C-alpha positions as CSV (number, residue, x, y, z in Angstrom):
1,X,-161.0,-121.0,-159.2
2,X,-159.5,-117.5,-158.8
3,X,-159.9,-114.1,-160.2
4,X,-157.6,-113.2,-163.1
5,X,-154.9,-111.2,-161.4
6,X,-153.5,-109.7,-164.7
7,X,-154.6,-106.8,-166.8
8,X,-156.1,-108.2,-170.0
9,X,-157.9,-111.5,-170.7
10,X,-156.4,-114.9,-171.3
11,X,-155.7,-116.2,-174.9
12,X,-158.7,-117.8,-176.6
13,X,-158.4,-120.8,-178.9
14,X,-160.1,-120.4,-182.2
15,X,-161.2,-123.5,-184.1
16,X,-161.4,-123.3,-187.9
17,X,-163.5,-125.9,-189.6
18,X,-162.3,-126.0,-193.2
19,X,-164.2,-127.8,-196.0
20,X,-164.1,-128.7,-199.7
21,X,-165.8,-125.7,-201.4
22,X,-167.2,-127.7,-204.3
23,X,-171.0,-127.7,-204.4
24,X,-172.5,-128.4,-207.9
25,X,-175.0,-131.2,-208.6
26,X,-173.6,-133.6,-206.0
27,X,-173.1,-130.9,-203.4
28,X,-169.8,-132.2,-202.1
29,X,-169.6,-129.3,-199.6
30,X,-173.1,-130.0,-198.2
31,X,-172.3,-133.6,-197.6
32,X,-169.4,-132.7,-195.4
33,X,-170.9,-129.8,-193.4
34,X,-172.1,-131.9,-190.4
35,X,-168.9,-134.0,-190.1
36,X,-166.6,-130.9,-190.3
37,X,-168.5,-129.0,-187.7
38,X,-168.7,-132.1,-185.5
39,X,-164.9,-132.3,-185.6
40,X,-164.7,-128.7,-184.4
41,X,-167.2,-129.2,-181.6
42,X,-165.4,-132.4,-180.4
43,X,-162.0,-130.5,-180.4
44,X,-163.6,-127.7,-178.4
45,X,-165.1,-130.1,-175.9
46,X,-161.7,-131.9,-175.5
47,X,-159.7,-128.7,-174.8
48,X,-162.3,-127.1,-172.6
49,X,-162.7,-130.2,-170.5
50,X,-158.9,-130.9,-170.1
51,X,-157.1,-127.6,-170.1
52,X,-157.2,-124.6,-167.8
53,X,-155.8,-121.1,-167.5
54,X,-153.5,-120.3,-164.6
55,X,-156.5,-119.0,-162.6
56,X,-158.1,-122.5,-162.8
57,X,-160.8,-121.6,-165.3
58,X,-161.3,-123.8,-168.4
59,X,-159.7,-122.5,-171.5
60,X,-162.1,-120.7,-173.8
61,X,-162.6,-121.9,-177.4
62,X,-164.4,-120.1,-180.2
63,X,-165.6,-122.0,-183.3
64,X,-165.9,-120.1,-186.6
65,X,-169.6,-119.3,-187.4
66,X,-169.5,-121.5,-190.4
67,X,-167.2,-123.8,-192.4
68,X,-164.4,-122.2,-194.4
69,X,-164.1,-123.2,-198.0
70,X,-162.8,-120.1,-199.8
71,X,-161.0,-116.8,-199.0
72,X,-164.0,-114.7,-198.0
73,X,-164.9,-117.2,-195.4
74,X,-161.3,-117.4,-194.1
75,X,-161.3,-113.6,-193.9
76,X,-164.6,-113.6,-192.0
77,X,-163.2,-116.1,-189.6
78,X,-160.1,-114.0,-189.0
79,X,-162.2,-110.9,-188.3
80,X,-164.4,-112.9,-185.9
81,X,-161.4,-114.3,-184.1
82,X,-159.8,-110.8,-183.9
83,X,-162.8,-109.5,-182.0
84,X,-162.9,-112.6,-179.7
85,X,-159.2,-112.3,-178.6
86,X,-158.1,-115.5,-180.4
87,X,-154.3,-116.0,-180.2
88,X,-154.2,-119.8,-180.9
89,X,-155.9,-121.5,-183.9
90,X,-156.7,-125.1,-184.6
91,X,-157.8,-125.9,-188.1
92,X,-159.8,-129.1,-188.5
93,X,-161.0,-131.0,-191.6
94,X,-162.1,-134.4,-192.7
95,X,-161.5,-133.8,-196.4
96,X,-159.5,-132.1,-199.2
97,X,-159.8,-128.3,-199.1
98,X,-158.1,-125.4,-200.9
99,X,-154.9,-125.0,-198.9
100,X,-153.7,-121.4,-199.3
101,X,-157.3,-120.2,-199.6
102,X,-158.4,-121.6,-196.3
103,X,-155.3,-121.5,-194.1
104,X,-154.8,-119.2,-191.1
105,X,-152.7,-116.3,-192.6
106,X,-152.5,-114.3,-189.3
107,X,-148.8,-114.1,-188.4
108,X,-149.7,-113.4,-184.8
109,X,-151.4,-116.7,-184.0
110,X,-149.9,-120.0,-182.9
111,X,-151.2,-122.6,-185.5
112,X,-152.2,-126.3,-185.5
113,X,-153.9,-128.3,-188.2
114,X,-155.8,-131.6,-187.6
115,X,-156.5,-133.7,-190.7
116,X,-158.9,-136.6,-190.2
117,X,-157.4,-140.0,-191.1
118,X,-160.0,-141.8,-193.2
119,X,-160.1,-143.2,-196.7
120,X,-163.4,-141.8,-198.0
121,X,-162.1,-138.2,-198.0
122,X,-158.4,-137.2,-198.2
123,X,-158.0,-135.2,-195.0
124,X,-154.4,-136.3,-195.0
125,X,-153.9,-134.8,-198.4
126,X,-155.2,-131.4,-197.3
127,X,-153.0,-131.6,-194.1
128,X,-149.9,-132.2,-196.2
129,X,-150.8,-129.5,-198.7
130,X,-151.6,-126.8,-196.1
131,X,-148.6,-127.6,-194.0
132,X,-146.5,-127.1,-197.1
133,X,-148.2,-123.8,-197.7
134,X,-147.4,-122.8,-194.1
135,X,-143.8,-123.7,-194.5
136,X,-143.5,-121.9,-197.8
137,X,-145.0,-118.7,-196.3
138,X,-142.9,-118.8,-193.1
139,X,-145.9,-119.5,-190.9
140,X,-145.0,-122.6,-188.8
141,X,-147.9,-124.9,-188.0
142,X,-148.2,-128.1,-186.0
143,X,-149.5,-131.1,-188.0
144,X,-151.9,-133.5,-186.2
145,X,-152.8,-136.8,-187.9
146,X,-154.0,-140.0,-186.3
147,X,-152.0,-143.2,-186.6
148,X,-155.0,-145.5,-187.5
149,X,-157.6,-145.2,-190.2
150,X,-161.0,-144.3,-188.9
151,X,-164.5,-144.8,-190.3
152,X,-166.0,-141.7,-191.8
153,X,-168.9,-141.7,-189.3
154,X,-166.5,-142.0,-186.3
155,X,-167.1,-139.1,-184.0
156,X,-164.5,-140.0,-181.4
157,X,-161.0,-138.4,-181.3
158,X,-158.4,-141.2,-181.1
159,X,-156.1,-141.1,-178.1
160,X,-153.0,-140.2,-180.1
161,X,-154.8,-137.3,-181.7
162,X,-156.1,-136.2,-178.4
163,X,-152.6,-136.2,-177.0
164,X,-151.3,-134.0,-179.8
165,X,-154.2,-131.6,-179.7
166,X,-153.8,-131.1,-176.0
167,X,-150.0,-130.8,-176.1
168,X,-150.2,-128.2,-178.9
169,X,-153.0,-126.3,-177.1
170,X,-151.4,-126.4,-173.7
171,X,-148.1,-125.1,-175.0
172,X,-149.7,-122.5,-177.2
173,X,-151.9,-121.1,-174.4
174,X,-148.8,-121.0,-172.1
175,X,-146.8,-119.1,-174.8
176,X,-149.7,-116.6,-175.4
177,X,-150.4,-116.1,-171.7
178,X,-147.0,-114.4,-171.2
179,X,-147.6,-111.9,-174.0
180,X,-148.2,-108.4,-172.6
181,X,-147.4,-109.3,-169.0
182,X,-144.4,-108.1,-167.0
183,X,-141.4,-109.5,-165.3
184,X,-140.8,-107.5,-162.1
185,X,-137.3,-107.3,-160.8
186,X,-137.0,-105.9,-157.3
187,X,-133.4,-104.9,-157.0
188,X,-130.9,-106.0,-159.7
189,X,-127.8,-108.2,-160.0
190,X,-127.2,-110.5,-157.0
191,X,-123.6,-111.5,-156.2
192,X,-122.5,-111.6,-159.8
193,X,-125.1,-114.3,-160.8
194,X,-125.5,-114.0,-164.6
195,X,-129.2,-115.0,-164.5
196,X,-130.0,-112.0,-162.3
197,X,-128.6,-109.6,-165.0
198,X,-131.9,-109.0,-166.8
199,X,-131.8,-109.2,-170.6
200,X,-134.8,-107.1,-171.7
201,X,-134.4,-108.1,-175.3
202,X,-134.9,-111.7,-174.4
203,X,-138.1,-111.0,-172.5
204,X,-139.5,-108.7,-175.2
205,X,-138.5,-110.6,-178.3
206,X,-138.9,-114.2,-177.2
207,X,-141.7,-114.0,-174.6
208,X,-143.6,-110.9,-175.6
209,X,-143.1,-109.5,-172.1
210,X,-141.9,-106.2,-170.7
211,X,-139.4,-105.8,-167.8
212,X,-140.3,-103.6,-164.8
213,X,-137.7,-102.6,-162.3
214,X,-138.2,-101.5,-158.7
215,X,-135.5,-100.6,-156.3
216,X,-135.5,-102.7,-153.0
217,X,-135.8,-99.4,-151.1
218,X,-139.5,-99.3,-152.3
219,X,-140.2,-102.1,-149.8
220,X,-138.6,-100.1,-147.0
221,X,-140.6,-97.0,-148.0
222,X,-143.9,-98.8,-147.9
223,X,-143.0,-100.4,-144.5
224,X,-142.0,-97.0,-143.0
225,X,-144.9,-95.1,-144.4
226,X,-147.3,-98.0,-143.7
227,X,-148.3,-98.2,-147.4
228,X,-150.0,-101.6,-147.2
229,X,-153.3,-103.3,-146.6
230,X,-153.3,-103.2,-142.7
231,X,-156.1,-105.7,-142.4
232,X,-154.4,-108.2,-144.7
233,X,-151.1,-107.7,-142.9
234,X,-152.7,-108.4,-139.5
235,X,-154.4,-111.5,-141.0
236,X,-151.1,-112.7,-142.5
237,X,-149.2,-112.1,-139.2
238,X,-151.8,-114.0,-137.2
239,X,-151.7,-116.9,-139.7
240,X,-147.9,-117.0,-139.6
241,X,-147.7,-117.1,-135.8
242,X,-150.2,-120.0,-135.8
243,X,-148.9,-122.0,-138.8
244,X,-145.2,-121.3,-139.2
245,X,-143.3,-122.6,-136.1
246,X,-139.8,-121.3,-135.6
247,X,-137.1,-124.0,-136.1
248,X,-133.7,-124.4,-134.4
249,X,-131.2,-121.6,-134.5
250,X,-127.9,-122.9,-135.9
251,X,-126.0,-119.7,-135.1
252,X,-123.4,-119.5,-132.3
253,X,-125.0,-118.3,-129.0
254,X,-123.3,-114.9,-129.2
255,X,-124.6,-114.3,-132.8
256,X,-128.2,-115.1,-132.2
257,X,-130.8,-112.4,-132.1
258,X,-132.9,-111.9,-129.0
259,X,-136.5,-113.0,-128.8
260,X,-137.6,-109.3,-129.2
261,X,-135.5,-108.9,-132.3
262,X,-136.8,-112.2,-133.8
263,X,-140.4,-111.1,-133.2
264,X,-139.6,-107.8,-135.0
265,X,-138.1,-109.7,-137.9
266,X,-141.2,-111.8,-138.2
267,X,-143.3,-108.7,-138.6
268,X,-140.8,-107.4,-141.2
269,X,-140.8,-110.5,-143.3
270,X,-144.6,-110.8,-143.3
271,X,-145.0,-107.1,-144.3
272,X,-142.4,-107.7,-147.1
273,X,-144.5,-110.6,-148.4
274,X,-147.7,-108.5,-148.4
275,X,-145.9,-105.6,-150.2
276,X,-144.2,-107.8,-152.8
277,X,-147.6,-109.2,-153.7
278,X,-149.0,-105.7,-154.0
279,X,-146.0,-104.7,-156.2
280,X,-146.6,-107.6,-158.6
281,X,-150.3,-107.3,-159.2
282,X,-151.6,-104.3,-157.3
283,X,-154.2,-104.1,-154.5
284,X,-157.5,-102.4,-155.0
285,X,-157.9,-101.9,-151.3
286,X,-155.1,-99.4,-151.4
287,X,-156.8,-97.3,-154.0
288,X,-158.4,-94.7,-151.7
289,X,-155.3,-93.7,-149.8
290,X,-152.6,-94.8,-152.1
291,X,-153.9,-94.8,-155.7
292,X,-150.5,-95.1,-157.4
293,X,-149.3,-97.9,-155.2
294,X,-152.6,-99.7,-155.8
295,X,-151.8,-100.3,-159.4
296,X,-148.9,-102.9,-159.2
297,X,-146.9,-103.9,-162.3
298,X,-149.0,-106.5,-164.0
299,X,-146.3,-109.1,-163.3
300,X,-146.7,-112.7,-164.2
301,X,-143.3,-113.4,-162.6
302,X,-140.7,-111.6,-160.6
303,X,-137.5,-111.8,-158.6
304,X,-135.9,-110.3,-155.5
305,X,-132.2,-109.4,-155.4
306,X,-131.6,-109.6,-151.7
307,X,-128.0,-110.5,-151.4
308,X,-125.9,-108.8,-150.4
309,X,-126.7,-105.2,-149.9
310,X,-130.2,-106.0,-148.5
311,X,-129.5,-109.1,-146.5
312,X,-126.3,-107.7,-144.9
313,X,-128.6,-105.3,-143.1
314,X,-132.3,-106.3,-143.4
315,X,-134.1,-109.7,-142.9
316,X,-134.1,-111.8,-146.1
317,X,-137.2,-112.5,-148.1
318,X,-137.0,-116.3,-147.9
319,X,-140.4,-116.3,-146.2
320,X,-142.0,-114.1,-148.9
321,X,-140.5,-116.2,-151.7
322,X,-141.5,-119.5,-150.1
323,X,-145.1,-118.5,-149.3
324,X,-145.8,-116.6,-152.5
325,X,-144.4,-119.5,-154.6
326,X,-146.7,-121.9,-152.8
327,X,-150.3,-122.6,-153.8
328,X,-151.7,-121.1,-150.6
329,X,-151.2,-118.4,-148.0
330,X,-153.2,-116.7,-145.2
331,X,-156.1,-116.4,-147.6
332,X,-156.2,-120.1,-148.3
333,X,-155.6,-121.8,-151.6
334,X,-154.8,-119.4,-154.4
335,X,-152.9,-119.3,-157.7
336,X,-149.1,-119.6,-157.0
337,X,-146.9,-116.6,-157.7
338,X,-143.5,-116.9,-159.5
339,X,-140.9,-115.2,-157.4
340,X,-137.2,-116.1,-158.0
341,X,-134.7,-115.8,-155.2
342,X,-131.6,-113.7,-156.0
343,X,-133.5,-112.2,-158.9
344,X,-132.5,-115.0,-161.2
345,X,-134.6,-113.9,-164.1
346,X,-133.9,-117.0,-166.2
347,X,-134.9,-119.4,-163.4
348,X,-138.0,-117.3,-163.0
349,X,-138.8,-117.9,-166.6
350,X,-138.1,-121.6,-166.2
351,X,-140.5,-121.7,-163.2
352,X,-143.0,-119.7,-165.2
353,X,-143.0,-122.3,-168.0
354,X,-143.6,-125.1,-165.5
355,X,-146.5,-123.2,-163.8
356,X,-148.2,-122.3,-167.1
357,X,-148.0,-125.9,-168.4
358,X,-149.1,-127.6,-165.2
359,X,-151.0,-125.1,-163.0
360,X,-148.9,-126.2,-160.1
361,X,-146.5,-124.4,-157.7
362,X,-142.8,-124.5,-158.7
363,X,-139.6,-125.2,-156.8
364,X,-136.6,-122.9,-157.0
365,X,-133.3,-124.8,-156.2
366,X,-129.6,-124.7,-156.3
367,X,-128.2,-127.6,-158.2
368,X,-126.0,-128.1,-155.2
369,X,-124.2,-131.4,-155.0
370,X,-123.8,-134.7,-156.9
371,X,-123.7,-137.7,-154.6
372,X,-122.4,-140.9,-156.2
373,X,-123.4,-144.3,-154.9
374,X,-119.9,-144.8,-153.6
375,X,-119.9,-141.4,-151.7
376,X,-123.2,-142.3,-150.1
377,X,-121.9,-145.6,-148.9
378,X,-118.7,-144.0,-147.6
379,X,-120.3,-141.1,-145.8
380,X,-123.6,-142.6,-144.6
381,X,-123.0,-146.4,-144.7
382,X,-126.1,-146.7,-146.8
383,X,-126.8,-148.8,-149.9
384,X,-129.0,-146.7,-152.3
385,X,-132.1,-148.2,-153.9
386,X,-132.4,-149.6,-157.4
387,X,-133.3,-146.3,-159.1
388,X,-130.5,-144.4,-157.5
389,X,-128.0,-147.2,-158.2
390,X,-129.0,-147.4,-161.9
391,X,-128.5,-143.6,-162.2
392,X,-125.1,-143.8,-160.5
393,X,-126.3,-141.5,-157.6
394,X,-128.5,-138.4,-157.1
395,X,-128.4,-134.6,-157.1
396,X,-129.0,-132.5,-154.0
397,X,-131.5,-129.7,-154.7
398,X,-131.4,-127.1,-152.0
399,X,-131.8,-123.4,-151.6
400,X,-132.2,-120.9,-148.8
401,X,-135.9,-121.5,-148.1
402,X,-137.4,-120.0,-151.3
403,X,-139.0,-123.3,-152.5
404,X,-142.7,-123.7,-152.6
405,X,-143.9,-125.7,-149.6
406,X,-145.9,-127.9,-151.9
407,X,-142.8,-129.9,-152.8
408,X,-142.6,-131.4,-149.3
409,X,-144.4,-134.5,-150.7
410,X,-146.9,-134.7,-147.9
411,X,-149.9,-134.0,-150.1
412,X,-151.5,-137.3,-151.4
413,X,-153.9,-138.1,-154.2
414,X,-156.9,-140.4,-154.0
415,X,-154.5,-143.5,-154.2
416,X,-152.2,-142.3,-151.5
417,X,-149.4,-141.2,-153.8
418,X,-147.4,-138.1,-153.1
419,X,-148.2,-135.2,-155.4
420,X,-148.3,-131.5,-155.8
421,X,-151.8,-130.3,-156.8
422,X,-153.1,-127.4,-158.8
423,X,-154.2,-124.8,-156.3
424,X,-157.9,-125.3,-157.0
425,X,-157.6,-128.9,-155.9
426,X,-155.9,-128.0,-152.6
427,X,-158.0,-128.8,-149.5
428,X,-157.6,-127.5,-146.0
429,X,-156.1,-130.9,-145.1
430,X,-153.5,-130.5,-148.0
431,X,-152.5,-127.0,-146.8
432,X,-152.2,-128.2,-143.2
433,X,-150.0,-131.1,-144.4
434,X,-147.6,-128.7,-146.1
435,X,-147.5,-126.3,-143.2
436,X,-146.8,-129.1,-140.7
437,X,-143.9,-130.4,-142.8
438,X,-142.0,-127.2,-142.5
439,X,-140.3,-125.2,-139.7
440,X,-138.8,-121.8,-140.2
441,X,-135.2,-121.5,-139.0
442,X,-133.5,-118.2,-138.1
443,X,-131.2,-117.3,-141.0
444,X,-127.5,-118.2,-141.0
445,X,-125.8,-115.0,-139.8
446,X,-122.8,-115.9,-142.1
447,X,-125.0,-115.7,-145.2
448,X,-127.7,-113.3,-143.9
449,X,-126.4,-110.8,-141.4
450,X,-129.7,-109.0,-141.3
451,X,-131.6,-112.1,-140.2
452,X,-134.8,-113.5,-141.5
453,X,-136.3,-117.0,-141.7
454,X,-135.8,-119.9,-144.0
455,X,-138.2,-122.7,-144.5
456,X,-136.9,-126.2,-143.6
457,X,-138.4,-129.4,-144.9
458,X,-137.3,-132.5,-146.6
459,X,-139.1,-134.2,-149.5
460,X,-139.9,-137.6,-148.0
461,X,-141.6,-139.1,-151.0
462,X,-140.9,-140.4,-154.5
463,X,-142.6,-138.1,-157.1
464,X,-142.1,-137.7,-160.8
465,X,-140.6,-134.3,-161.4
466,X,-138.9,-132.3,-164.2
467,X,-135.9,-130.1,-163.7
468,X,-135.6,-127.2,-166.2
469,X,-133.3,-124.3,-166.9
470,X,-133.3,-121.5,-169.6
471,X,-129.8,-120.1,-170.3
472,X,-128.5,-117.3,-172.5
473,X,-125.4,-118.0,-174.6
474,X,-123.7,-115.1,-176.4
475,X,-123.9,-115.5,-180.2
476,X,-126.5,-118.3,-179.8
477,X,-129.3,-116.8,-177.7
478,X,-131.5,-118.7,-175.3
479,X,-131.4,-122.4,-174.9
480,X,-133.4,-124.7,-172.6
481,X,-132.3,-127.8,-170.6
482,X,-134.8,-130.4,-169.4
483,X,-134.2,-133.4,-167.1
484,X,-137.1,-135.7,-166.2
485,X,-136.6,-137.8,-163.1
486,X,-137.9,-138.6,-159.6
487,X,-137.4,-137.3,-156.1
488,X,-135.8,-139.9,-153.8
489,X,-136.9,-140.8,-150.3
490,X,-133.9,-141.6,-148.1
491,X,-134.1,-142.9,-144.5
492,X,-134.2,-139.9,-142.1
493,X,-130.8,-140.8,-140.6
494,X,-129.2,-140.9,-144.0
495,X,-130.8,-137.6,-145.1
496,X,-129.6,-136.0,-141.9
497,X,-125.9,-137.1,-142.4
498,X,-125.8,-135.9,-146.0
499,X,-127.9,-132.7,-145.3
500,X,-125.6,-131.6,-142.4
501,X,-122.7,-131.4,-144.8
502,X,-124.3,-128.2,-146.2
503,X,-126.9,-125.9,-144.7
504,X,-129.4,-128.1,-143.0
505,X,-131.8,-125.2,-142.2
506,X,-132.9,-125.1,-145.9
507,X,-135.4,-127.2,-147.8
508,X,-133.9,-130.6,-149.0
509,X,-134.8,-132.6,-152.1
510,X,-132.9,-135.6,-153.5
511,X,-133.3,-135.8,-157.3
512,X,-132.6,-138.8,-159.5
513,X,-132.7,-138.0,-163.2
514,X,-133.9,-140.7,-165.6
515,X,-130.7,-141.8,-167.3
516,X,-130.4,-143.1,-170.8
517,X,-126.8,-144.4,-170.8
518,X,-125.8,-141.8,-173.4
519,X,-124.4,-138.3,-173.5
520,X,-125.5,-135.8,-170.8
521,X,-127.8,-138.5,-169.4
522,X,-125.3,-141.3,-169.1
523,X,-125.6,-140.9,-165.3
524,X,-126.7,-138.4,-162.6
525,X,-123.1,-137.1,-162.5
526,X,-123.3,-136.3,-166.2
527,X,-126.6,-134.5,-165.8
528,X,-125.1,-132.2,-163.1
529,X,-121.8,-131.9,-165.1
530,X,-123.7,-130.7,-168.1
531,X,-126.1,-128.4,-166.3
532,X,-125.7,-124.8,-167.5
533,X,-126.2,-122.8,-164.3
534,X,-126.2,-123.0,-160.6
535,X,-130.0,-122.9,-160.3
536,X,-132.9,-125.0,-161.7
537,X,-136.7,-124.9,-161.6
538,X,-138.5,-128.1,-160.6
539,X,-142.1,-129.0,-161.5
540,X,-144.2,-131.9,-160.5
541,X,-144.7,-134.5,-163.3
542,X,-142.8,-135.5,-166.4
543,X,-143.6,-132.4,-168.5
544,X,-140.5,-132.5,-170.8
545,X,-142.5,-133.1,-174.0
546,X,-144.8,-130.1,-173.2
547,X,-141.7,-128.0,-172.6
548,X,-140.2,-129.0,-175.9
549,X,-143.4,-128.0,-177.7
550,X,-143.5,-124.7,-175.8
551,X,-139.9,-124.0,-176.6
552,X,-140.4,-124.6,-180.3
553,X,-143.3,-122.1,-180.3
554,X,-141.0,-119.5,-178.6
555,X,-138.1,-120.4,-181.0
556,X,-135.9,-121.5,-178.0
557,X,-133.8,-124.6,-179.0
558,X,-133.5,-127.5,-176.6
559,X,-129.8,-128.2,-175.8
560,X,-130.3,-131.1,-173.4
561,X,-133.3,-133.4,-172.6
562,X,-134.1,-137.0,-171.8
563,X,-137.6,-137.1,-173.5
564,X,-138.4,-140.1,-175.7
565,X,-138.1,-139.1,-179.3
566,X,-141.7,-140.3,-180.2
567,X,-143.0,-137.7,-177.7
568,X,-141.3,-134.8,-179.4
569,X,-143.9,-132.6,-181.1
570,X,-142.8,-129.5,-183.0
571,X,-144.2,-127.5,-186.0
572,X,-144.2,-129.7,-189.1
573,X,-141.7,-127.5,-191.0
574,X,-139.0,-128.4,-188.5
575,X,-138.7,-131.7,-190.6
576,X,-137.3,-129.6,-193.4
577,X,-134.2,-128.8,-191.4
578,X,-132.5,-132.3,-191.5
579,X,-133.3,-135.7,-190.1
580,X,-131.7,-135.3,-186.7
581,X,-134.2,-133.8,-184.2
582,X,-131.7,-131.7,-182.3
583,X,-130.1,-130.2,-185.5
584,X,-133.6,-129.6,-186.9
585,X,-134.5,-127.6,-183.8
586,X,-131.4,-125.4,-183.8
587,X,-131.6,-124.6,-187.5
588,X,-135.4,-123.9,-187.4
589,X,-135.1,-121.7,-184.3
590,X,-132.3,-119.7,-185.9
591,X,-134.1,-119.4,-189.2
592,X,-137.4,-118.2,-187.8
593,X,-135.9,-116.1,-184.9
594,X,-137.7,-114.7,-181.9
595,X,-141.5,-114.8,-182.0
596,X,-142.0,-111.1,-181.3
597,X,-139.0,-109.5,-183.0
């Protein structure tokens, strides 16, 4: 576990046990009290045992002090939840209740409703009634209803209901966790890349975040005036010398830096990493001498411009980006940061979504090259495997060393399968495996005249991954693309041949999207041909369904995905916008608009 590095607490999930208010001679309400509260307790246990915040601690749930049958009890619950910091609510019931009297009317919460599927009491009738009330009042809510009829005494939550509760809660907590945090851009627009031109309205209205801007010269000021934690810097430099071996220098002999210059560059990039971390979330150890600099910017994500004004003269920040994005550094395992290269704000958001949903380090990549099966055969005399052949090829994901080291594929689970782990599951052995997989090559002087070091590794394992990208389209707003697939492990000699056709001092991952034979997922070529930008965020696992749920909460329509339709879970009122899932999503998002506008 880790300390919460942000100002303010994490969002709490409030559970609202609602009940039939009728008492009278037969005391209908009394007969349902135990079952209703048991549903609330079971839901709380499920979420607390299966979901965590980004610092690794279990999500916190709060159950209303009593069942809710009429308006005064709903109001009391709302007041309790306001004091407890509740931003997500799950209403549960086994029976008929009074819909508009018991519903969550707070426009600031993300809402779900679980109606128990049994025949003795009409929980399904209440669910349908209250979801209609939510739709009529413009308060979207997720409807949760089990596929199979249960016995009224059944205290277990069916698997399909568990899946929906967890998907709803995971996405809702992710959405609420961004609210009030900052995006920190260090520098500004990089080489005309559209994603690095920050759109403050998008961050404020769709994510509930503020944008903080710091000129890159602030890093130089802190280096020159020694405004950093000297003890941490020494520790970081010692760790780097021990664990980050220098790789080959691809530059012509006459362009290479001397050993003295390289040593000076190592000191510079390590200091930059320490300072960027301090800029994002502050450093209490600076408080005595540098009280203002100790504060930080409460940043949940950030980006560094770099090219070209910085990198034409100073060492690049590939080292800082790679290490901060990883789930460990010189202090051992710790919560990953989100730091986008080239200040691609939209890729930072895409990475942030993946991190909040999975708790795992994220990879920043160029969507660099599509390799068809025919091209691989021609260039490398290699016959691709079945998965690659069926996809019609693969996509080369590569960037100048800013990827998290976790994506090397050298960390294994208990069954020997390659994984990336949440930071709190990372062992010393796991960290060592990631560090041994990478070398740090001196920067290409053609790209980075100021020098620096780029991590170099190849993903030598097949892992399930999801590639994501948020794009902004004038007149439409934000949209999100999602492509589930697998990393591909090629023979070293084949990788080397293909890798050398681009910059082979950078991290290398071969990505095979899961194809459907239709539209943008007809083949790997079509995925790349339909991708909306030059960058993508890559997360371990097939998390497309969670991303779709999160996007619906934020009112961001999904313009491209390969998630099975039965896994798509959005607020119930989306069904009122037509029968086609894609059209529903666009119409609903346009109607409801940004969450915080």
